[in-house]
C-alpha positions in Angstrom: -64.2 60.1 -2.9 -62.5 63.3 -4.2 -60.9 65.7 -1.7 -62.1 69.2 -1.5 -60.2 72.0 0.2 -60.8 75.8 0.3 -57.3 76.9 1.3 -55.8 78.5 -1.8 -52.8 76.6 -3.3 -49.7 78.6 -4.2 -47.6 76.1 -6.1 -44.4 77.9 -5.5 -44.4 77.5 -1.7 -41.4 75.7 -0.4 -42.5 72.9 1.9 -40.3 70.6 3.9 -40.5 67.0 2.9 -40.7 65.2 6.2 -41.4 61.6 5.0 -40.8 59.4 2.1 -43.4 58.1 -0.4 -44.8 54.7 0.0 -42.1 53.3 -2.4 -39.4 54.7 -0.1 -38.1 57.5 -2.3 -38.7 61.2 -2.7 -38.6 62.8 -6.2 -35.4 64.7 -6.5 -36.2 67.2 -9.2 -38.9 68.3 -11.6 -36.3 69.3 -14.1 -38.1 70.5 -17.1 -41.1 70.2 -19.5 -40.6 69.2 -23.2 -43.1 70.3 -25.8 -43.6 68.9 -29.4 -43.6 71.7 -32.0 -44.2 71.7 -35.7 -41.4 74.0 -36.7 -38.5 74.4 -34.3 -37.2 77.7 -35.7 -40.6 79.3 -35.6 -41.2 78.3 -32.0 -37.7 79.5 -31.0 -38.4 82.9 -32.4 -41.6 83.1 -30.4 -40.2 81.9 -27.1 -37.1 84.1 -27.5 -38.6 87.3 -28.9 -42.0 87.4 -27.1 -41.2 85.6 -23.8 -37.5 86.4 -23.6 -36.4 82.7 -23.1 -32.7 82.2 -24.0 -31.6 79.2 -26.1 -28.8 77.5 -24.2 -28.4 74.4 -26.4 -29.6 72.5 -29.4 -29.0 68.8 -30.1 -30.3 65.8 -31.9 -31.7 62.7 -30.1 -30.4 59.8 -32.2 -32.7 57.3 -33.8 -31.9 54.5 -31.4 -32.8 56.5 -28.3 -35.8 58.1 -29.9 -37.1 54.7 -30.9 -36.5 53.2 -27.4 -38.3 56.1 -25.7 -40.9 57.4 -28.1 -41.3 54.5 -30.6 -40.3 56.7 -33.6 -37.7 55.4 -36.0 -36.0 58.8 -36.7 -33.8 61.3 -34.9 -35.5 64.2 -33.1 -34.3 67.8 -33.1 -34.3 69.3 -29.6 -33.6 72.9 -28.4 -33.2 73.8 -24.7 -34.4 77.2 -23.5 -33.9 78.9 -20.1 -35.9 81.5 -18.3 -34.5 82.5 -14.9 -33.5 79.3 -13.1 -35.9 77.1 -15.1 -35.6 75.5 -18.5 -37.8 73.8 -21.1 -37.3 71.8 -24.3 -38.8 72.1 -27.7 -38.9 69.0 -29.9 -39.3 68.8 -33.6 -40.0 65.4 -35.2 -39.3 64.8 -38.9 -42.6 62.9 -39.3 -45.3 65.4 -38.3 -48.1 64.3 -36.0 -51.6 65.7 -35.6 -52.3 69.3 -34.6 -54.0 70.4 -31.4 -57.8 70.4 -32.0 -59.0 73.9 -32.7 -61.8 73.5 -30.2 -59.4 72.4 -27.4 -60.5 73.7 -24.0 -58.8 73.9 -20.6 -60.9 71.1 -19.1 -59.9 68.6 -21.8 -57.6 66.0 -20.3 -54.8 66.6 -22.8 -54.5 70.1 -21.3 -51.1 71.1 -19.9 -49.6 74.6 -19.5 -46.5 76.4 -18.1 -47.0 79.2 -15.6 -44.5 82.0 -16.4 -44.0 84.5 -13.6 -44.0 88.2 -14.6 -42.9 91.3 -12.7 -45.7 93.4 -14.0 -48.9 91.9 -15.4 -50.1 94.8 -17.4 -46.7 95.4 -19.1 -46.4 91.7 -19.8 -49.9 91.6 -21.2 -49.2 94.5 -23.6 -46.0 92.7 -24.8 -48.1 89.6 -25.5 -50.5 91.7 -27.5 -47.7 93.2 -29.5 -46.6 89.7 -30.2 -50.1 88.9 -31.5 -50.6 85.9 -29.3 -53.8 84.0 -29.4 -55.9 84.7 -26.3 -57.4 82.0 -24.1 -58.4 84.3 -21.2 -60.6 87.3 -22.1 -58.0 89.5 -20.3 -55.8 89.3 -17.2 -57.8 88.2 -14.2 -57.1 89.0 -10.6 -58.3 86.4 -8.1 -61.0 87.8 -5.8 -61.1 88.6 -2.1 -63.3 85.6 -1.2 -60.3 83.4 -2.0 -58.6 85.0 0.9 -55.1 83.6 0.5 -55.2 84.3 -3.3 -56.4 87.8 -3.2 -54.3 90.0 -5.6 -52.8 87.1 -7.6 -53.3 87.8 -11.3 -53.0 85.5 -14.4 -53.6 85.3 -18.1 -53.8 82.3 -20.5 -52.7 82.4 -24.1 -51.3 80.1 -26.8 -48.0 79.7 -28.7 -47.8 79.4 -32.5 -48.8 75.7 -32.4 -51.7 76.2 -29.9 -49.9 75.1 -26.7 -51.4 76.7 -23.6 -49.2 79.1 -21.6 -49.9 81.3 -18.6 -48.4 84.4 -17.2 -48.8 84.9 -13.5 -48.0 87.7 -11.0 -47.7 87.3 -7.2 -48.3 90.3 -5.1 -46.2 90.9 -1.9 -46.5 88.1 0.5 -47.7 85.5 -2.0 -45.8 82.8 -3.9 -42.2 81.7 -3.7 -40.1 84.4 -2.1 -37.8 84.5 -5.1 -40.6 86.0 -7.2 -40.5 89.0 -4.9 -36.9 89.9 -5.5 -36.3 93.2 -7.3 -35.6 92.6 -11.0 -35.4 94.6 -14.2 -36.6 91.6 -16.1 -40.2 91.3 -17.1 -40.4 87.5 -17.4 -38.8 86.0 -14.4 -39.1 82.2 -14.6 -41.4 79.2 -14.5 -43.5 78.6 -11.3 -45.3 75.3 -12.3 -46.7 73.2 -15.0 -50.4 72.4 -14.7 -52.3 69.3 -16.0 -56.0 68.5 -16.3 -56.9 65.4 -14.3 -60.1 63.3 -14.1 -59.7 62.1 -10.5 -57.5 63.8 -8.0 -57.1 60.7 -5.8 -56.0 58.5 -8.7 -53.4 61.2 -9.7 -52.2 61.6 -6.2 -51.7 57.9 -5.8 -49.5 57.9 -8.9 -47.4 61.0 -8.4 -47.0 60.5 -4.6 -46.6 56.8 -4.3 -44.8 56.0 -7.5 -42.8 59.1 -8.2 -42.4 60.5 -4.7 -43.7 64.1 -5.2 -45.3 65.7 -2.2 -48.5 67.8 -1.9 -47.6 71.4 -1.2 -51.1 72.8 -1.1 -54.7 72.8 -2.5 -57.6 75.0 -3.3 -61.1 75.0 -4.7 -61.5 77.8 -7.3 -64.6 79.1 -8.9 -66.4 82.3 -9.9 -66.4 84.8 -12.8 -62.7 85.4 -12.7 -62.0 81.7 -13.0 -64.4 81.4 -16.0 -62.8 84.3 -17.8 -59.3 82.9 -17.0 -59.9 79.4 -18.4 -62.6 80.3 -20.9 -64.7 77.5 -19.6 -68.3 78.5 -18.6 -69.2 77.5 -15.0 -65.6 76.5 -14.2 -65.2 75.1 -10.7 -61.8 73.5 -10.0 -60.3 71.3 -7.4 -56.6 72.2 -7.5 -53.7 70.3 -5.9 -50.0 71.3 -6.3 -47.1 69.0 -5.8 -43.3 69.6 -5.4 -40.1 67.6 -5.6 -37.0 68.5 -3.6 -36.0 70.9 -6.5 -37.5 72.3 -9.6 -40.9 73.8 -10.4 -44.2 72.5 -9.3 -46.8 70.1 -10.9 -50.4 71.3 -10.5 -53.5 69.2 -10.9 -56.6 70.9 -12.3 -59.7 68.7 -11.6 -62.8 70.3 -13.1 -65.7 69.6 -10.8 -67.8 71.6 -13.3 -68.3 71.3 -16.2 -67.8 67.5 -16.2 -67.5 67.0 -19.9 -63.8 67.4 -20.6 -62.6 65.0 -23.3 -60.2 62.1 -22.6 -56.5 62.1 -23.6 -56.4 60.2 -26.9 -55.2 56.7 -26.3 -53.4 56.6 -29.6 -51.4 59.7 -28.8 -47.8 59.7 -30.1 -44.8 61.8 -29.2 -45.0 63.7 -32.5 -48.6 64.9 -31.9 -48.6 68.6 -31.2 -50.7 68.2 -28.0 -47.9 66.0 -26.6 -45.9 67.3 -23.6 -43.7 65.4 -21.2 -42.3 66.3 -17.8 -38.8 65.2 -16.8 -38.5 64.1 -13.2 -35.5 62.6 -11.5 -35.9 59.9 -8.9 -33.2 58.1 -6.8 -34.0 54.5 -7.7 -35.4 53.2 -11.1 -35.7 49.5 -10.1 -37.8 50.5 -7.1 -40.0 52.7 -9.3 -40.5 49.8 -11.7 -41.6 47.6 -8.9 -44.1 50.2 -7.7 -45.4 50.7 -11.2 -45.9 46.9 -11.6 -47.9 46.8 -8.4 -50.0 49.7 -9.8 -50.4 47.8 -13.1 -48.7 50.6 -15.0 -46.3 49.6 -17.8 -43.7 52.0 -19.1 -44.1 52.6 -22.8 -40.3 53.1 -23.4 -36.9 52.9 -21.7 -33.3 53.8 -22.6 -29.9 54.3 -21.1 -28.1 57.2 -22.8 -25.9 60.2 -22.3 -28.2 63.2 -22.0 -26.6 66.4 -23.3 -27.6 68.3 -20.2 -27.7 65.7 -17.5 -25.0 63.2 -18.5 -25.5 59.4 -18.3 -29.1 58.6 -17.3 -31.4 55.6 -17.2 -34.8 56.7 -18.4 -38.4 55.4 -18.4 -41.1 56.9 -20.5 -44.4 56.6 -18.5 -47.9 57.8 -18.8 -50.0 58.9 -15.7 -53.6 57.7 -15.1 -54.9 60.4 -17.5 -52.3 59.9 -20.3 -49.9 62.7 -19.6 -46.3 61.6 -20.4 -43.3 61.7 -18.1 -39.7 61.0 -18.6 -38.5 59.5 -15.3 -34.8 59.4 -14.9 -32.0 58.4 -12.6 -28.4 59.6 -13.0 
């Protein structure tokens, strides 16, 4: 049975982690999200010029490691970008994969986005318009008073040049992580969370809590006109859960109670397909994780030990969650 809660979830709340997951470990860090792009330089221009990310590194993942993790027999170009305290990666594969379907919607199970916190929603929205972004939302939406804890939070969905979903979000006084309330001259402040569409909240919680050691930080049930205009899904009614590790940004589940016809994540997805994202998570113990995955009858699709340009020597597993979303799970 799915869980329904009405208390609004603010993914950036800092919650103490008072107990370990069933596998005995707590996720250390949701370190970053990596996004497959068709043209690295084009994407860099967009993220740097429109969203004010800063490129902090560029490297090539060698053929051996790329084959072990992703199953591709070629090197992969990677750029690391930072916004505030958070960072993302953009990946360009030599062999191009499939584009994001033009009719892709927010309730399709390949949906994933980044929520970028902004100081001023209207100013940020106008900057996006100047950058000629593709709208998903009809306009910025402010969550209504009947979602008491969420009143005054505003958001807007849009797409990057390859069609990846992004969100800008603004927290009024008293809402969200305290760091988003600090005075800043910057317009784009950092990344609050990454959100993924899920088919069954309980199945997803079993994986992220029991296998990876993330902890639920809050939940909500969102619906109404503002939600419809935000997601551009008529009749949108969402069960939302947010999870946190000890560090890093949040992971948010979007389970559409209505409409129920979101399409499945393609089983033949490859890392070079443009709908492909993966989230990098650090855990303390890879052997323990492998044992838990085996009990859950989940088999990693790739593994490698290599020297990561940003994190140093790591052991990494490439894993897919119950809905097909990819994760790079690492230990140092």
